C-alpha positions in Angstrom: 83.7 34.0 63.7 84.9 35.1 67.2 82.4 37.9 67.2 79.6 35.5 66.3 80.4 33.3 69.2 80.4 36.3 71.6 77.0 37.4 70.4 75.6 33.9 70.7 76.9 33.6 74.3 75.5 37.0 75.2 72.1 36.1 73.7 71.9 32.9 75.6 72.9 34.6 78.8 70.3 37.3 78.3 67.6 34.7 77.7 68.6 32.7 80.8 68.4 35.8 83.0 65.0 36.8 81.6 63.6 33.3 81.9 64.8 32.8 85.6 61.9 32.1 88.0 61.2 34.6 90.8 58.9 34.3 93.9 56.4 36.5 92.0 55.8 33.6 89.6 54.1 31.6 92.4 50.8 32.2 94.0 52.0 31.5 97.6 55.1 32.6 99.4 55.9 31.7 103.0 59.0 32.9 104.9 61.2 30.2 106.5 63.1 30.2 109.8 66.3 28.1 109.9 68.2 26.7 112.9 70.9 24.2 113.6 73.9 23.3 111.4 73.8 24.3 107.7 74.3 24.7 104.9 71.6 22.0 104.3 68.3 22.4 106.0 65.3 20.0 106.0 61.7 21.1 106.2 58.7 18.9 106.9 56.0 20.1 104.5 52.6 20.3 106.2 49.5 19.2 104.3 48.5 22.8 103.7 51.6 23.1 101.5 50.5 20.2 99.3 47.0 21.7 99.1 48.4 25.1 98.0 50.6 23.5 95.3 49.2 23.3 91.7 50.9 20.1 90.7 50.3 16.8 92.5 54.0 15.8 92.5 55.0 19.2 94.0 56.9 20.1 90.9 56.0 23.8 91.6 57.7 24.0 95.0 60.7 26.3 95.2 63.0 27.9 97.8 64.4 31.4 97.3 66.9 33.5 99.3 66.6 37.2 100.2 67.8 38.2 96.7 65.2 36.1 95.0 67.7 33.5 93.8 66.4 29.9 93.6 68.1 27.3 95.9 69.0 23.7 95.1 66.6 21.3 96.8 65.4 17.7 97.0 62.0 16.2 97.9 61.4 13.0 99.7 58.4 11.2 101.0 60.7 8.6 102.7 63.3 8.9 105.4 65.5 6.7 103.1 64.9 4.5 100.2 61.6 2.6 100.1 61.3 -0.3 102.5 63.4 -3.2 101.1 61.8 -6.0 103.1 59.3 -6.8 105.8 60.0 -9.7 108.1 57.1 -11.8 109.2 57.8 -14.0 112.3 55.6 -16.6 113.9 55.9 -16.2 117.7 55.0 -18.3 120.7 52.1 -17.3 122.9 51.5 -18.0 126.6 48.0 -17.8 128.3 47.1 -15.4 131.1 44.4 -16.6 133.5 42.5 -14.6 136.1 39.7 -15.2 138.6 37.2 -13.1 136.5 37.1 -10.7 133.6 37.3 -7.7 135.8 40.8 -8.6 136.9 42.9 -6.0 135.1 46.3 -7.5 135.8 46.4 -11.2 136.6 48.9 -12.3 139.3 51.4 -14.4 137.4 55.1 -15.3 137.5 56.9 -15.3 134.2 60.2 -17.0 133.5 62.6 -16.5 130.7 66.1 -17.8 129.7 69.2 -15.6 129.8 68.8 -15.0 126.1 65.3 -13.6 126.8 63.2 -16.5 125.5 60.0 -16.9 127.5 59.5 -20.4 128.8 56.8 -20.4 131.4 53.9 -18.4 132.9 52.2 -19.6 136.0 49.9 -18.1 138.7 51.7 -16.2 141.4 51.7 -17.5 145.0 49.1 -14.9 145.9 46.6 -15.8 143.1 43.1 -16.5 144.1 42.1 -20.2 144.0 39.1 -21.5 142.1 38.0 -21.4 138.5 40.2 -19.3 136.2 39.2 -17.3 133.1 41.4 -16.8 130.1 42.1 -13.1 130.1 44.8 -12.7 127.5 48.1 -13.8 126.1 51.8 -12.9 126.3 53.8 -13.1 123.0 57.5 -13.8 123.0 59.2 -11.4 120.5 62.6 -11.8 122.0 64.1 -13.2 118.8 63.0 -10.1 116.8 65.5 -7.3 116.9 63.9 -4.8 114.5 61.0 -2.4 115.5 57.5 -4.1 115.4 55.1 -2.7 112.8 52.1 -5.0 112.8 50.5 -7.8 114.8 48.4 -10.5 113.1 46.2 -12.9 115.1 44.0 -15.9 114.4 41.8 -17.6 116.9 39.3 -20.5 117.3 36.4 -20.5 115.0 33.8 -20.7 117.8 34.5 -17.1 118.7 32.6 -14.8 116.3 32.3 -11.0 116.6 34.8 -8.4 117.8 37.9 -9.0 119.9 39.1 -5.9 121.6 42.2 -5.9 123.8 44.9 -3.7 125.3 48.5 -4.0 124.1 51.5 -3.6 126.4 55.2 -4.0 125.7 58.1 -4.9 128.0 61.8 -5.9 127.8 62.0 -7.4 131.3 58.5 -8.9 132.1 58.3 -6.5 135.1 57.7 -3.0 133.6 55.0 -2.7 130.9 54.4 0.2 128.6 51.0 0.8 127.0 51.0 0.6 123.2 47.3 1.4 122.9 44.4 -0.9 122.0 43.9 -3.5 119.3 40.8 -4.8 117.6 40.2 -7.9 115.4 37.0 -9.3 114.2 35.3 -12.3 112.6 31.8 -11.5 111.3 29.1 -13.1 109.1 27.1 -10.6 107.0 24.8 -11.1 104.1 26.0 -14.7 103.4 29.6 -13.4 103.5 32.3 -13.8 106.0 34.3 -10.7 107.0 37.6 -11.1 108.9 40.0 -8.6 110.3 43.2 -10.1 111.7 45.8 -7.3 111.6 46.6 -4.6 114.2 49.1 -1.7 113.6 51.9 -1.4 116.2 53.9 1.9 116.9 57.2 0.8 115.2 59.2 0.3 118.4 61.2 -2.6 119.6 60.1 -4.9 122.5 60.9 -8.4 123.7 57.4 -9.2 124.9 53.9 -8.1 124.2 51.0 -8.6 126.6 47.4 -8.7 125.2 44.6 -8.2 127.7 41.0 -8.6 126.6 38.6 -5.9 128.0 35.5 -7.0 129.8 35.4 -10.4 128.2 37.2 -13.7 128.1 40.0 -14.0 125.6 39.6 -16.5 122.7 42.0 -19.4 122.1 44.8 -18.3 119.7 45.7 -20.5 116.8 48.3 -18.2 115.3 50.3 -15.1 116.2 52.6 -13.3 113.8 54.7 -10.1 114.1 55.8 -7.9 111.2 59.0 -6.0 111.7 61.2 -3.6 109.6 64.4 -1.7 110.3 63.9 1.9 111.6 66.1 3.3 108.8 63.7 2.2 106.1 60.5 3.4 107.6 58.4 5.8 105.6 57.5 9.2 106.9 54.2 9.3 108.8 50.8 10.1 107.4 49.3 13.5 107.7 45.5 13.9 108.0 43.2 16.5 106.4 40.4 18.4 108.0 36.9 17.0 107.3 35.8 17.2 103.7 32.1 17.6 102.8 30.7 15.4 100.0 27.6 15.0 98.0 25.0 12.2 97.6 24.8 10.9 94.0 21.9 8.5 94.7 20.9 6.0 97.3 24.0 4.3 98.7 26.4 6.3 96.6 28.5 9.4 97.6 31.3 11.4 96.1 33.9 13.9 97.2 36.1 16.4 95.3 39.6 16.8 96.7 41.2 20.2 96.8 44.0 19.1 94.4 45.2 15.8 93.0 46.9 13.9 95.8 48.6 10.6 96.5 45.9 9.5 99.0 47.0 6.5 101.2 44.1 6.3 103.7 40.6 7.5 104.2 38.5 7.9 107.4 34.7 8.0 106.9 32.7 9.7 109.6 30.2 7.3 111.1 27.8 9.5 113.1 25.1 7.0 114.0 25.7 4.1 116.5 25.1 0.6 115.3 26.2 1.4 111.7 27.4 -1.6 109.6 28.3 -0.8 106.0 30.2 -2.9 103.4 31.7 -0.4 101.0 33.5 -0.1 97.7 35.7 2.9 96.9 36.6 4.2 93.4 38.7 7.2 92.3 39.7 9.2 89.2 41.8 12.2 88.2 39.0 14.2 86.6 35.4 13.9 85.4 36.5 12.9 81.9 38.0 9.6 83.1 36.3 6.4 84.1 36.1 5.4 87.8 38.9 3.0 88.9 38.4 0.7 91.9 40.7 1.6 94.8 39.6 -0.3 97.9 36.8 -2.1 99.6 36.0 -3.1 103.2 33.5 -3.1 106.1 32.9 0.1 108.0 31.2 -0.2 111.4 30.4 1.6 114.6 28.8 -0.9 117.0 28.2 -0.9 120.8 29.9 -3.7 122.7 30.1 -4.0 126.4 29.0 -0.3 126.8 31.8 0.9 124.4 31.8 2.0 120.8 33.8 -0.4 118.5 34.7 1.5 115.4 36.3 0.6 112.1 36.1 3.7 109.9 39.3 3.6 107.8 40.1 2.4 104.3 43.6 1.8 102.9 44.3 3.1 99.4 47.2 2.3 97.0 48.6 5.8 97.1 47.9 6.8 93.5 46.9 10.4 92.5 43.2 11.1 92.6 41.0 14.2 92.5 37.6 12.6 93.0 36.4 9.8 95.2 33.2 7.7 95.0 31.9 5.4 97.8 29.3 2.8 97.1 27.5 1.3 100.1 25.7 -2.0 100.4 22.6 -0.7 102.1 21.5 -4.1 103.4 23.4 -3.1 106.5 21.3 0.1 106.9 23.5 2.4 104.8 25.2 5.7 105.9 22.2 8.0 105.7 20.8 10.5 103.2 23.6 13.1 103.6 27.1 12.3 102.5 29.4 11.6 105.5 32.4 13.8 106.1 35.6 12.4 104.9 39.2 12.8 106.1 42.1 11.8 103.8 45.7 11.1 104.6 48.8 11.5 102.5 52.4 10.7 103.2 54.4 13.5 104.8 56.9 15.1 102.5 60.3 16.3 103.4 62.1 19.1 101.5 65.9 19.5 101.9 67.6 22.6 100.4 71.2 23.9 100.2 71.3 27.4 101.6 73.1 29.8 99.2 73.2 33.6 99.6 71.6 35.6 102.5 68.5 34.8 104.5 65.6 35.1 105.0 64.6 32.2 102.8 61.2 31.8 101.3 59.1 28.8 100.3 57.2 29.5 97.1 54.6 27.3 95.5 51.5 27.5 93.2 52.3 27.5 89.5 50.7 25.0 87.1 53.1 25.4 84.3 56.7 25.3 85.7 58.8 22.2 85.4 60.2 20.1 88.2 63.5 21.5 89.5 64.3 19.1 92.5 67.4 17.0 92.6 67.9 13.5 94.1 69.0 13.6 97.7 72.2 11.7 96.8 73.1 14.5 94.4 72.2 17.4 96.7 74.1 15.8 99.6 77.3 14.1 98.2 77.8 11.9 101.3 74.1 11.3 101.7 72.7 8.8 104.2 69.6 8.5 106.3 71.5 9.3 109.4 73.1 12.3 107.8 69.6 13.7 106.8 68.4 13.4 110.4 71.4 15.5 111.6 70.7 18.4 109.2 69.6 21.8 110.3 65.9 22.5 110.6 63.7 24.8 108.6 60.2 25.8 109.7 57.4 27.9 108.3 57.2 31.3 109.9 53.5 31.8 109.0 50.7 29.4 108.1 50.0 28.5 104.5 46.7 29.8 103.3 45.1 27.9 100.5 43.7 30.5 98.2 41.6 28.2 96.0 40.3 24.7 96.6 40.8 23.7 93.0 43.7 23.4 90.7 44.3 26.7 88.9 43.2 26.5 85.3 45.4 27.9 82.6 44.9 31.7 82.2 42.9 32.9 79.2 44.9 34.0 76.2 46.1 37.6 76.5 49.1 39.7 76.0 52.1 38.1 77.7 54.7 40.9 77.6 57.4 38.8 79.2 57.1 36.2 76.4 56.9 38.9 73.7 60.1 40.4 75.1 61.9 37.1 75.0 60.9 36.6 71.4 61.9 40.1 70.5 65.4 39.6 71.9 65.7 36.2 70.2 64.6 37.7 66.8 66.9 40.7 67.1 69.8 38.3 67.9 69.0 36.1 65.0 68.8 39.2 62.7 72.2 40.4 64.0 73.8 37.1 63.4 72.3 36.9 59.9 73.5 40.4 59.0 77.0 39.7 60.2 77.1 36.5 58.2 75.8 38.2 55.1 78.4 41.0 55.4 81.2 38.4 55.8 80.1 36.5 52.7 80.0 39.7 50.6 83.6 40.8 51.5 86.0 40.2 48.6 88.7 37.6 49.2 92.0 39.0 50.5 94.7 39.1 47.9 97.7 36.9 48.7 
């Protein structure tokens, strides 16, 4: 029976070697350059990689060394585990007055306690006397220690329309850093009320926020909330596609075919014409055989206010895999035109970490609709895994750009002669025949006389 075991082991080894994947099994191969401390390296996969893959979950991504040997790897769309909690904090607000709406920076004196809590804002000694205009607000975020992710405002009901303001951050009430612009709105449209209260923040820490209305008086705030989360639990950023052309199905209805199935999290619809106002409903599906599933709805607009364009052209999606998108527009607002607008989509950036084994150069390979997933959990790939440890790993980058050879998922090839598969079956059948012959010969031997 020892010979039988040896043959079985040899047969399994042969089959394993024959069945091992090689770079040639994938439609796209891109050389990698590595730097920093190994043997683990992390690679930020650009969107082009996801478009060149043939499986939406990137199960067909591999890394090979110079000898064509596959490397152990892990995939992650997060810097760590998914966000555990989001803290929502009601904060105090203090008014900022100026002599007119053109005053970019009102002269004020701000006082805070030793703990950082803001207690008073009053006009500075050099402030102009006379009637004062409410120009903005200072928010006290000194009690929040985590990075700020989102601002949510509510204001008096007698202020309809758009509220556009600048956002600045400070830790000492003296030096202010720009955090960009914010925009909220309260609109009445077609017997419906549309309200937008939330503004995204850059995910940084600050004790104080200063909101300054641009070219108009600020409304009276009735509520101010800040959403914060720890930096170690933040997801990787979104990556945006190039404009994607669509088609018009009928009046007020447009569709787009994505290059591959993707976990889309956000869309940006091109609004070419000024004074566009369009309530929309978005649906998606995996293929044309499935029914459309609702994904999102909202109000898209591009309006002129105080000589500036006020634009809301994005829709948030739940992040499920879709291949096709359909947008239905309520044309009572004027619609989006005869031609389908261009569309940009955003997906979550993906990080690949691999354990370098063998000699470089290493190659990223992808593009195979039939292979099975081979990635490991990060905690398995890196025994003492932590988010801080991942950030300290060596870096891998693409040496050349990824070229997407086909905009659609590769269909299974037509039935033909698969010599590799026939060879595997031949080896298997020969092995089984050899095992059977040996077993038969052993059974036919006469028993040994004792």
